[in-house]
N, CA, C, O and the ligand as a Tripos MOL2 file, in Angstrom:
@<TRIPOS>MOLECULE
protein
  249   247    63     0     0
PROTEIN
NO_CHARGES

@<TRIPOS>ATOM
      1 N          90.5520 -239.6410   67.9300 N.3       1 MET1
      2 CA         89.8780 -239.1490   66.7220 C.3       1 MET1
      3 C          89.9700 -237.6330   66.6450 C.2       1 MET1
      4 O          89.7570 -236.9370   67.6380 O.2       1 MET1
      5 N          90.2730 -237.1520   65.5150 N.am      2 ASN2
      6 CA         90.3440 -235.7140   65.3210 C.3       2 ASN2
      7 C          88.9570 -235.1640   64.9980 C.2       2 ASN2
      8 O          88.2420 -235.6580   64.1260 O.2       2 ASN2
      9 N          88.6230 -234.1350   65.7350 N.am      3 LYS3
     10 CA         87.3400 -233.5000   65.4780 C.3       3 LYS3
     11 C          87.5800 -232.3100   64.5660 C.2       3 LYS3
     12 O          88.2730 -231.3570   64.9220 O.2       3 LYS3
     13 N          86.9990 -232.3870   63.4010 N.am      4 VAL4
     14 CA         87.2220 -231.3280   62.4260 C.3       4 VAL4
     15 C          85.9990 -230.4340   62.3570 C.2       4 VAL4
     16 O          84.8620 -230.9010   62.2930 O.2       4 VAL4
     17 N          86.2610 -229.1590   62.3720 N.am      5 GLN5
     18 CA         85.1830 -228.1920   62.2580 C.3       5 GLN5
     19 C          85.4580 -227.2410   61.1100 C.2       5 GLN5
     20 O          86.6070 -226.8960   60.8330 O.2       5 GLN5
     21 N          84.4160 -226.8290   60.4580 N.am      6 CYS6
     22 CA         84.5520 -225.8470   59.3970 C.3       6 CYS6
     23 C          84.9630 -224.5150   60.0190 C.2       6 CYS6
     24 O          84.3060 -224.0450   60.9480 O.2       6 CYS6
     25 N          86.0330 -223.9010   59.5260 N.am      7 PRO7
     26 CA         86.5040 -222.6370   60.1040 C.3       7 PRO7
     27 C          85.5520 -221.4750   59.8300 C.2       7 PRO7
     28 O          85.6650 -220.4190   60.4510 O.2       7 PRO7
     29 N          84.6380 -221.6650   58.9240 N.am      8 ILE8
     30 CA         83.7150 -220.5780   58.5750 C.3       8 ILE8
     31 C          82.4440 -220.6420   59.4020 C.2       8 ILE8
     32 O          82.0660 -219.6600   60.0410 O.2       8 ILE8
     33 N          81.7910 -221.7810   59.3950 N.am      9 CYS9
     34 CA         80.4980 -221.8620   60.0690 C.3       9 CYS9
     35 C          80.5530 -222.7530   61.3040 C.2       9 CYS9
     36 O          79.5410 -222.9650   61.9720 O.2       9 CYS9
     37 N          81.7390 -223.2730   61.6010 N.am     10 ASP10
     38 CA         81.9230 -224.1020   62.7890 C.3      10 ASP10
     39 C          81.0920 -225.3890   62.7490 C.2      10 ASP10
     40 O          80.8550 -226.0210   63.7780 O.2      10 ASP10
     41 N          80.6690 -225.7520   61.5810 N.am     11 ALA11
     42 CA         79.9050 -226.9840   61.4630 C.3      11 ALA11
     43 C          80.8270 -228.1790   61.6650 C.2      11 ALA11
     44 O          81.9480 -228.2100   61.1580 O.2      11 ALA11
     45 N          80.3460 -229.1380   62.3960 N.am     12 ALA12
     46 CA         81.1260 -230.3500   62.5930 C.3      12 ALA12
     47 C          81.1940 -231.1370   61.2930 C.2      12 ALA12
     48 O          80.2180 -231.2400   60.5500 O.2      12 ALA12
     49 N          82.3740 -231.6880   61.0420 N.am     13 MET13
     50 CA         82.5450 -232.4430   59.8220 C.3      13 MET13
     51 C          82.9140 -233.8800   60.1660 C.2      13 MET13
     52 O          84.0910 -234.2340   60.2390 O.2      13 MET13
     53 N          81.9040 -234.6910   60.3730 N.am     14 PRO14
     54 CA         82.1460 -236.0820   60.7510 C.3      14 PRO14
     55 C          82.7180 -236.8860   59.5860 C.2      14 PRO14
     56 O          82.5580 -236.5360   58.4170 O.2      14 PRO14
     57 N          83.3760 -237.9510   59.9420 N.am     15 GLY15
     58 CA         83.9590 -238.7790   58.9040 C.3      15 GLY15
     59 C          85.3630 -238.3390   58.5700 C.2      15 GLY15
     60 O          85.9680 -237.5460   59.2910 O.2      15 GLY15
     61 N          85.8670 -238.8500   57.4910 N.am     16 ASN16
     62 CA         87.2110 -238.4980   57.0580 C.3      16 ASN16
     63 C          87.2150 -237.1820   56.3000 C.2      16 ASN16
     64 O          86.3400 -236.9010   55.4810 O.2      16 ASN16
     65 N          88.2190 -236.3950   56.6000 N.am     17 TRP17
     66 CA         88.2790 -235.1080   55.9090 C.3      17 TRP17
     67 C          88.4810 -235.3090   54.4060 C.2      17 TRP17
     68 O          88.1690 -234.4300   53.6030 O.2      17 TRP17
     69 N          88.9990 -236.4590   54.0460 N.am     18 GLN18
     70 CA         89.1850 -236.7360   52.6210 C.3      18 GLN18
     71 C          87.8530 -236.7840   51.8780 C.2      18 GLN18
     72 O          87.8000 -236.6600   50.6550 O.2      18 GLN18
     73 N          86.7760 -236.9680   52.6460 N.am     19 GLU19
     74 CA         85.4620 -237.0410   52.0170 C.3      19 GLU19
     75 C          84.9360 -235.6640   51.6500 C.2      19 GLU19
     76 O          83.9130 -235.5340   50.9780 O.2      19 GLU19
     77 N          85.6440 -234.6440   52.0950 N.am     20 TYR20
     78 CA         85.1700 -233.2820   51.8330 C.3      20 TYR20
     79 C          86.0190 -232.6270   50.7360 C.2      20 TYR20
     80 O          87.1670 -232.2490   50.9690 O.2      20 TYR20
     81 N          85.4450 -232.5020   49.5570 N.am     21 PRO21
     82 CA         86.1980 -231.9050   48.4420 C.3      21 PRO21
     83 C          86.5760 -230.4590   48.7110 C.2      21 PRO21
     84 O          87.5020 -229.9290   48.0970 O.2      21 PRO21
     85 N          85.8630 -229.8240   49.6250 N.am     22 ASP22
     86 CA         86.1280 -228.4180   49.9070 C.3      22 ASP22
     87 C          86.8650 -228.2420   51.2270 C.2      22 ASP22
     88 O          86.9150 -227.1440   51.7800 O.2      22 ASP22
     89 N          87.4420 -229.3430   51.7310 N.am     23 TYR23
     90 CA         88.2010 -229.2660   52.9600 C.3      23 TYR23
     91 C          89.2470 -228.1480   52.8760 C.2      23 TYR23
     92 O          89.8660 -228.0130   51.8200 O.2      23 TYR23
     93 N          89.4870 -227.3390   53.9160 N.am     24 PRO24
     94 CA         88.9360 -227.5000   55.2720 C.3      24 PRO24
     95 C          87.5630 -226.9000   55.4740 C.2      24 PRO24
     96 O          87.1280 -226.7070   56.6100 O.2      24 PRO24
     97 N          86.8910 -226.6080   54.4090 N.am     25 PHE25
     98 CA         85.5470 -226.0600   54.5540 C.3      25 PHE25
     99 C          84.5310 -227.1610   54.3350 C.2      25 PHE25
    100 O          84.7750 -228.1100   53.5900 O.2      25 PHE25
    101 N          83.3770 -227.0250   54.9990 N.am     26 CYS26
    102 CA         82.3990 -228.1070   54.9430 C.3      26 CYS26
    103 C          81.7260 -228.1590   53.5840 C.2      26 CYS26
    104 O          81.3600 -229.2320   53.1030 O.2      26 CYS26
    105 N          81.5650 -227.0030   52.9700 N.am     27 THR27
    106 CA         80.8870 -226.9620   51.6770 C.3      27 THR27
    107 C          81.5500 -225.9320   50.7790 C.2      27 THR27
    108 O          82.3690 -225.1290   51.2290 O.2      27 THR27
    109 N          81.1870 -225.9640   49.5050 N.am     28 ALA28
    110 CA         81.7240 -224.9730   48.5680 C.3      28 ALA28
    111 C          81.2720 -223.5750   48.9690 C.2      28 ALA28
    112 O          81.9370 -222.5810   48.6770 O.2      28 ALA28
    113 N          80.1370 -223.5210   49.6400 N.am     29 ARG29
    114 CA         79.6100 -222.2220   50.0550 C.3      29 ARG29
    115 C          80.5640 -221.5760   51.0650 C.2      29 ARG29
    116 O          80.8770 -220.3890   50.9620 O.2      29 ARG29
    117 N          81.0070 -222.3410   52.0070 N.am     30 CYS30
    118 CA         81.9100 -221.8020   53.0150 C.3      30 CYS30
    119 C          83.2610 -221.4700   52.3820 C.2      30 CYS30
    120 O          83.9310 -220.5210   52.7890 O.2      30 CYS30
    121 N          83.6390 -222.2360   51.4150 N.am     31 ARG31
    122 CA         84.8860 -221.9350   50.7190 C.3      31 ARG31
    123 C          84.7910 -220.5700   50.0260 C.2      31 ARG31
    124 O          85.7360 -219.7800   50.0300 O.2      31 ARG31
    125 N          83.6240 -220.3220   49.4360 N.am     32 LYS32
    126 CA         83.4120 -219.0380   48.7620 C.3      32 LYS32
    127 C          83.4320 -217.8990   49.7710 C.2      32 LYS32
    128 O          83.9910 -216.8350   49.5070 O.2      32 LYS32
    129 N          82.8340 -218.1220   50.9000 N.am     33 ILE33
    130 CA         82.8040 -217.0920   51.9410 C.3      33 ILE33
    131 C          84.2300 -216.7580   52.3620 C.2      33 ILE33
    132 O          84.5870 -215.5880   52.5000 O.2      33 ILE33
    133 N          85.0290 -217.7810   52.5600 N.am     34 ASP34
    134 CA         86.4130 -217.5600   52.9670 C.3      34 ASP34
    135 C          87.1750 -216.8360   51.8790 C.2      34 ASP34
    136 O          87.9630 -215.9320   52.1570 O.2      34 ASP34
    137 N          86.9430 -217.2320   50.6510 N.am     35 LEU35
    138 CA         87.6110 -216.5800   49.5260 C.3      35 LEU35
    139 C          87.1840 -215.1240   49.4430 C.2      35 LEU35
    140 O          88.0050 -214.2410   49.1920 O.2      35 LEU35
    141 N          85.9070 -214.8800   49.6550 N.am     36 GLY36
    142 CA         85.3960 -213.5200   49.6130 C.3      36 GLY36
    143 C          86.0370 -212.6540   50.6850 C.2      36 GLY36
    144 O          86.3780 -211.4980   50.4360 O.2      36 GLY36
    145 N          86.1980 -213.2130   51.8700 N.am     37 ARG37
    146 CA         86.8280 -212.4640   52.9450 C.3      37 ARG37
    147 C          88.2710 -212.1490   52.5850 C.2      37 ARG37
    148 O          88.7710 -211.0480   52.8170 O.2      37 ARG37
    149 N          88.9120 -213.1350   52.0190 N.am     38 TRP38
    150 CA         90.3250 -212.9730   51.6690 C.3      38 TRP38
    151 C          90.4830 -211.8840   50.6250 C.2      38 TRP38
    152 O          91.3480 -211.0160   50.7410 O.2      38 TRP38
    153 N          89.6310 -211.9370   49.5960 N.am     39 LEU39
    154 CA         89.6970 -210.9260   48.5460 C.3      39 LEU39
    155 C          89.3210 -209.5650   49.1010 C.2      39 LEU39
    156 O          89.9140 -208.5500   48.7350 O.2      39 LEU39
    157 N          88.3470 -209.5490   49.9750 N.am     40 ASP40
    158 CA         87.9030 -208.3000   50.5690 C.3      40 ASP40
    159 C          89.0550 -207.6390   51.3120 C.2      40 ASP40
    160 O          89.2640 -206.4300   51.2060 O.2      40 ASP40
    161 N          89.7870 -208.4300   52.0530 N.am     41 GLY41
    162 CA         90.9020 -207.8870   52.8090 C.3      41 GLY41
    163 C          92.0390 -207.4670   51.9000 C.2      41 GLY41
    164 O          92.8420 -206.6020   52.2480 O.2      41 GLY41
    165 N          92.0990 -208.0910   50.7260 N.am     42 LYS42
    166 CA         93.1800 -207.7630   49.8120 C.3      42 LYS42
    167 C          92.9050 -206.4600   49.0900 C.2      42 LYS42
    168 O          93.8010 -205.6430   48.8780 O.2      42 LYS42
    169 N          91.6360 -206.2820   48.7150 N.am     43 TYR43
    170 CA         91.2980 -205.1030   47.9350 C.3      43 TYR43
    171 C          91.0750 -203.8730   48.8110 C.2      43 TYR43
    172 O          91.1990 -202.7330   48.3630 O.2      43 TYR43
    173 N          90.7480 -204.1350   50.0470 N.am     44 ARG44
    174 CA         90.4640 -203.0200   50.9290 C.3      44 ARG44
    175 C          91.6740 -202.7370   51.8070 C.2      44 ARG44
    176 O          92.2450 -203.6500   52.4020 O.2      44 ARG44
    177 N          92.0570 -201.4880   51.8830 N.am     45 VAL45
    178 CA         93.1870 -201.1230   52.7280 C.3      45 VAL45
    179 C          92.7260 -201.1300   54.1910 C.2      45 VAL45
    180 O          91.8520 -200.3610   54.5910 O.2      45 VAL45
    181 N          93.3270 -202.0010   54.9550 N.am     46 PRO46
    182 CA         92.8990 -202.0970   56.3570 C.3      46 PRO46
    183 C          93.2710 -200.8520   57.1570 C.2      46 PRO46
    184 O          94.3320 -200.2570   56.9700 O.2      46 PRO46
    185 N          92.3880 -200.4930   58.0270 N.am     47 ASP47
    186 CA         92.6280 -199.3390   58.8800 C.3      47 ASP47
    187 C          93.4200 -199.8020   60.1040 C.2      47 ASP47
    188 O          92.9030 -200.5450   60.9390 O.2      47 ASP47
    189 N          94.6640 -199.3640   60.2070 N.am     48 PRO48
    190 CA         95.5250 -199.8390   61.2960 C.3      48 PRO48
    191 C          94.9880 -199.4600   62.6690 C.2      48 PRO48
    192 O          95.2910 -200.1230   63.6610 O.2      48 PRO48
    193 N          94.2100 -198.4190   62.7280 N.am     49 THR49
    194 CA         93.7100 -197.9850   64.0320 C.3      49 THR49
    195 C          92.5560 -198.8540   64.5050 C.2      49 THR49
    196 O          92.2770 -198.9360   65.7010 O.2      49 THR49
    197 N          91.8890 -199.5010   63.5570 N.am     50 SER50
    198 CA         90.7360 -200.2970   63.9550 C.3      50 SER50
    199 C          91.0250 -201.7940   63.8620 C.2      50 SER50
    200 O          90.1280 -202.6220   64.0240 O.2      50 SER50
    201 N          92.2850 -202.1270   63.6000 N.am     51 ALA51
    202 CA         92.6300 -203.5270   63.4870 C.3      51 ALA51
    203 C          92.4700 -204.2270   64.8280 C.2      51 ALA51
    204 O          92.9820 -203.7820   65.8550 O.2      51 ALA51
    205 N          91.7580 -205.3110   64.7850 N.am     52 ASP52
    206 CA         91.5300 -206.1030   65.9970 C.3      52 ASP52
    207 C          90.8340 -205.3090   67.0950 C.2      52 ASP52
    208 O          90.9170 -205.6490   68.2750 O.2      52 ASP52
    209 N          90.1600 -204.2690   66.6950 N.am     53 ALA53
    210 CA         89.4300 -203.5040   67.6980 C.3      53 ALA53
    211 C          88.2320 -204.3170   68.1670 C.2      53 ALA53
    212 O          87.5580 -204.9670   67.3670 O.2      53 ALA53
    213 N          87.9790 -204.2770   69.4330 N.am     54 PRO54
    214 CA         86.8500 -205.0450   69.9570 C.3      54 PRO54
    215 C          85.5220 -204.5420   69.4120 C.2      54 PRO54
    216 O          85.2310 -203.3460   69.4180 O.2      54 PRO54
    217 N          84.7420 -205.4800   68.9500 N.am     55 VAL55
    218 CA         83.4320 -205.1060   68.4130 C.3      55 VAL55
    219 C          82.4170 -205.1800   69.5470 C.2      55 VAL55
    220 O          82.3320 -206.1610   70.2850 O.2      55 VAL55
    221 N          81.6710 -204.1230   69.6460 N.am     56 SER56
    222 CA         80.7270 -204.0390   70.7760 C.3      56 SER56
    223 C          79.4310 -204.7580   70.5020 C.2      56 SER56
    224 O          78.5110 -204.7380   71.3190 O.2      56 SER56
    225 N          79.3600 -205.3940   69.3450 N.am     57 SER57
    226 CA         78.1040 -206.0590   69.0140 C.3      57 SER57
    227 C          78.1820 -207.5560   69.2690 C.2      57 SER57
    228 O          77.5560 -208.3530   68.5700 O.2      57 SER57
    229 N          78.9510 -207.9220   70.2670 N.am     58 GLN58
    230 CA         79.0610 -209.3390   70.5860 C.3      58 GLN58
    231 C          77.7920 -209.8220   71.2760 C.2      58 GLN58
    232 O          77.2470 -209.1750   72.1700 O.2      58 GLN58
    233 N          77.3540 -210.9750   70.8240 N.am     59 ASP59
    234 CA         76.1200 -211.5000   71.3780 C.3      59 ASP59
    235 C          76.3840 -212.8670   71.9940 C.2      59 ASP59
    236 O          76.5030 -213.8700   71.2910 O.2      59 ASP59
    237 N          76.4710 -212.8870   73.2730 N.am     60 ASP60
    238 CA         76.6780 -214.1610   73.9630 C.3      60 ASP60
    239 C          75.3380 -214.7440   74.3650 C.2      60 ASP60
    240 O          74.7790 -214.4340   75.4170 O.2      60 ASP60
    241 N          74.8510 -215.5910   73.4920 N.am     61 ALA61
    242 CA         73.5730 -216.2200   73.7750 C.3      61 ALA61
    243 C          73.7810 -217.4920   74.5760 C.2      61 ALA61
    244 O          73.3490 -218.5750   74.1790 O.2      61 ALA61
    245 N          74.4150 -217.3490   75.6490 N.am     62 ASP62
    246 CA         74.6880 -218.5280   76.4850 C.3      62 ASP62
    247 C          73.7060 -218.6410   77.6400 C.2      62 ASP62
    248 O          73.7950 -219.5740   78.4370 O.2      62 ASP62
    249 ZN         81.0250 -224.4260   56.8210 Zn       63 ZN63
@<TRIPOS>BOND
     1     1     2 1
     2     2     3 1
     3     3     4 2
     4     3     5 am
     5     5     6 1
     6     6     7 1
     7     7     8 2
     8     7     9 am
     9     9    10 1
    10    10    11 1
    11    11    12 2
    12    11    13 am
    13    13    14 1
    14    14    15 1
    15    15    16 2
    16    15    17 am
    17    17    18 1
    18    18    19 1
    19    19    20 2
    20    19    21 am
    21    21    22 1
    22    22    23 1
    23    23    24 2
    24    23    25 am
    25    25    26 1
    26    26    27 1
    27    27    28 2
    28    27    29 am
    29    29    30 1
    30    30    31 1
    31    31    32 2
    32    31    33 am
    33    33    34 1
    34    34    35 1
    35    35    36 2
    36    35    37 am
    37    37    38 1
    38    38    39 1
    39    39    40 2
    40    39    41 am
    41    41    42 1
    42    42    43 1
    43    43    44 2
    44    43    45 am
    45    45    46 1
    46    46    47 1
    47    47    48 2
    48    47    49 am
    49    49    50 1
    50    50    51 1
    51    51    52 2
    52    51    53 am
    53    53    54 1
    54    54    55 1
    55    55    56 2
    56    55    57 am
    57    57    58 1
    58    58    59 1
    59    59    60 2
    60    59    61 am
    61    61    62 1
    62    62    63 1
    63    63    64 2
    64    63    65 am
    65    65    66 1
    66    66    67 1
    67    67    68 2
    68    67    69 am
    69    69    70 1
    70    70    71 1
    71    71    72 2
    72    71    73 am
    73    73    74 1
    74    74    75 1
    75    75    76 2
    76    75    77 am
    77    77    78 1
    78    78    79 1
    79    79    80 2
    80    79    81 am
    81    81    82 1
    82    82    83 1
    83    83    84 2
    84    83    85 am
    85    85    86 1
    86    86    87 1
    87    87    88 2
    88    87    89 am
    89    89    90 1
    90    90    91 1
    91    91    92 2
    92    91    93 am
    93    93    94 1
    94    94    95 1
    95    95    96 2
    96    95    97 am
    97    97    98 1
    98    98    99 1
    99    99   100 2
   100    99   101 am
   101   101   102 1
   102   102   103 1
   103   103   104 2
   104   103   105 am
   105   105   106 1
   106   106   107 1
   107   107   108 2
   108   107   109 am
   109   109   110 1
   110   110   111 1
   111   111   112 2
   112   111   113 am
   113   113   114 1
   114   114   115 1
   115   115   116 2
   116   115   117 am
   117   117   118 1
   118   118   119 1
   119   119   120 2
   120   119   121 am
   121   121   122 1
   122   122   123 1
   123   123   124 2
   124   123   125 am
   125   125   126 1
   126   126   127 1
   127   127   128 2
   128   127   129 am
   129   129   130 1
   130   130   131 1
   131   131   132 2
   132   131   133 am
   133   133   134 1
   134   134   135 1
   135   135   136 2
   136   135   137 am
   137   137   138 1
   138   138   139 1
   139   139   140 2
   140   139   141 am
   141   141   142 1
   142   142   143 1
   143   143   144 2
   144   143   145 am
   145   145   146 1
   146   146   147 1
   147   147   148 2
   148   147   149 am
   149   149   150 1
   150   150   151 1
   151   151   152 2
   152   151   153 am
   153   153   154 1
   154   154   155 1
   155   155   156 2
   156   155   157 am
   157   157   158 1
   158   158   159 1
   159   159   160 2
   160   159   161 am
   161   161   162 1
   162   162   163 1
   163   163   164 2
   164   163   165 am
   165   165   166 1
   166   166   167 1
   167   167   168 2
   168   167   169 am
   169   169   170 1
   170   170   171 1
   171   171   172 2
   172   171   173 am
   173   173   174 1
   174   174   175 1
   175   175   176 2
   176   175   177 am
   177   177   178 1
   178   178   179 1
   179   179   180 2
   180   179   181 am
   181   181   182 1
   182   182   183 1
   183   183   184 2
   184   183   185 am
   185   185   186 1
   186   186   187 1
   187   187   188 2
   188   187   189 am
   189   189   190 1
   190   190   191 1
   191   191   192 2
   192   191   193 am
   193   193   194 1
   194   194   195 1
   195   195   196 2
   196   195   197 am
   197   197   198 1
   198   198   199 1
   199   199   200 2
   200   199   201 am
   201   201   202 1
   202   202   203 1
   203   203   204 2
   204   203   205 am
   205   205   206 1
   206   206   207 1
   207   207   208 2
   208   207   209 am
   209   209   210 1
   210   210   211 1
   211   211   212 2
   212   211   213 am
   213   213   214 1
   214   214   215 1
   215   215   216 2
   216   215   217 am
   217   217   218 1
   218   218   219 1
   219   219   220 2
   220   219   221 am
   221   221   222 1
   222   222   223 1
   223   223   224 2
   224   223   225 am
   225   225   226 1
   226   226   227 1
   227   227   228 2
   228   227   229 am
   229   229   230 1
   230   230   231 1
   231   231   232 2
   232   231   233 am
   233   233   234 1
   234   234   235 1
   235   235   236 2
   236   235   237 am
   237   237   238 1
   238   238   239 1
   239   239   240 2
   240   239   241 am
   241   241   242 1
   242   242   243 1
   243   243   244 2
   244   243   245 am
   245   245   246 1
   246   246   247 1
   247   247   248 2
@<TRIPOS>SUBSTRUCTURE
     1 MET1         2 RESIDUE 1 A MET
     2 ASN2         6 RESIDUE 1 A ASN
     3 LYS3        10 RESIDUE 1 A LYS
     4 VAL4        14 RESIDUE 1 A VAL
     5 GLN5        18 RESIDUE 1 A GLN
     6 CYS6        22 RESIDUE 1 A CYS
     7 PRO7        26 RESIDUE 1 A PRO
     8 ILE8        30 RESIDUE 1 A ILE
     9 CYS9        34 RESIDUE 1 A CYS
    10 ASP10       38 RESIDUE 1 A ASP
    11 ALA11       42 RESIDUE 1 A ALA
    12 ALA12       46 RESIDUE 1 A ALA
    13 MET13       50 RESIDUE 1 A MET
    14 PRO14       54 RESIDUE 1 A PRO
    15 GLY15       58 RESIDUE 1 A GLY
    16 ASN16       62 RESIDUE 1 A ASN
    17 TRP17       66 RESIDUE 1 A TRP
    18 GLN18       70 RESIDUE 1 A GLN
    19 GLU19       74 RESIDUE 1 A GLU
    20 TYR20       78 RESIDUE 1 A TYR
    21 PRO21       82 RESIDUE 1 A PRO
    22 ASP22       86 RESIDUE 1 A ASP
    23 TYR23       90 RESIDUE 1 A TYR
    24 PRO24       94 RESIDUE 1 A PRO
    25 PHE25       98 RESIDUE 1 A PHE
    26 CYS26      102 RESIDUE 1 A CYS
    27 THR27      106 RESIDUE 1 A THR
    28 ALA28      110 RESIDUE 1 A ALA
    29 ARG29      114 RESIDUE 1 A ARG
    30 CYS30      118 RESIDUE 1 A CYS
    31 ARG31      122 RESIDUE 1 A ARG
    32 LYS32      126 RESIDUE 1 A LYS
    33 ILE33      130 RESIDUE 1 A ILE
    34 ASP34      134 RESIDUE 1 A ASP
    35 LEU35      138 RESIDUE 1 A LEU
    36 GLY36      142 RESIDUE 1 A GLY
    37 ARG37      146 RESIDUE 1 A ARG
    38 TRP38      150 RESIDUE 1 A TRP
    39 LEU39      154 RESIDUE 1 A LEU
    40 ASP40      158 RESIDUE 1 A ASP
    41 GLY41      162 RESIDUE 1 A GLY
    42 LYS42      166 RESIDUE 1 A LYS
    43 TYR43      170 RESIDUE 1 A TYR
    44 ARG44      174 RESIDUE 1 A ARG
    45 VAL45      178 RESIDUE 1 A VAL
    46 PRO46      182 RESIDUE 1 A PRO
    47 ASP47      186 RESIDUE 1 A ASP
    48 PRO48      190 RESIDUE 1 A PRO
    49 THR49      194 RESIDUE 1 A THR
    50 SER50      198 RESIDUE 1 A SER
    51 ALA51      202 RESIDUE 1 A ALA
    52 ASP52      206 RESIDUE 1 A ASP
    53 ALA53      210 RESIDUE 1 A ALA
    54 PRO54      214 RESIDUE 1 A PRO
    55 VAL55      218 RESIDUE 1 A VAL
    56 SER56      222 RESIDUE 1 A SER
    57 SER57      226 RESIDUE 1 A SER
    58 GLN58      230 RESIDUE 1 A GLN
    59 ASP59      234 RESIDUE 1 A ASP
    60 ASP60      238 RESIDUE 1 A ASP
    61 ALA61      242 RESIDUE 1 A ALA
    62 ASP62      246 RESIDUE 1 A ASP
    63 ZN63       249 GROUP 0 **** ****
């Protein structure tokens, strides 16, 4: 069985992915978030010096 997770909120998506109209996102909300990120990256000129720079605000609540 394939375990599908929403790429935005990591929510598990049980059942068939065909049941999700917003696949690969769990909801329309996550789809909007992804779209917003995409547009944000398109309209904003990325700073090559800070690309993939490690963010020091990582919170490992493990
Ligand atoms: Zn989601």
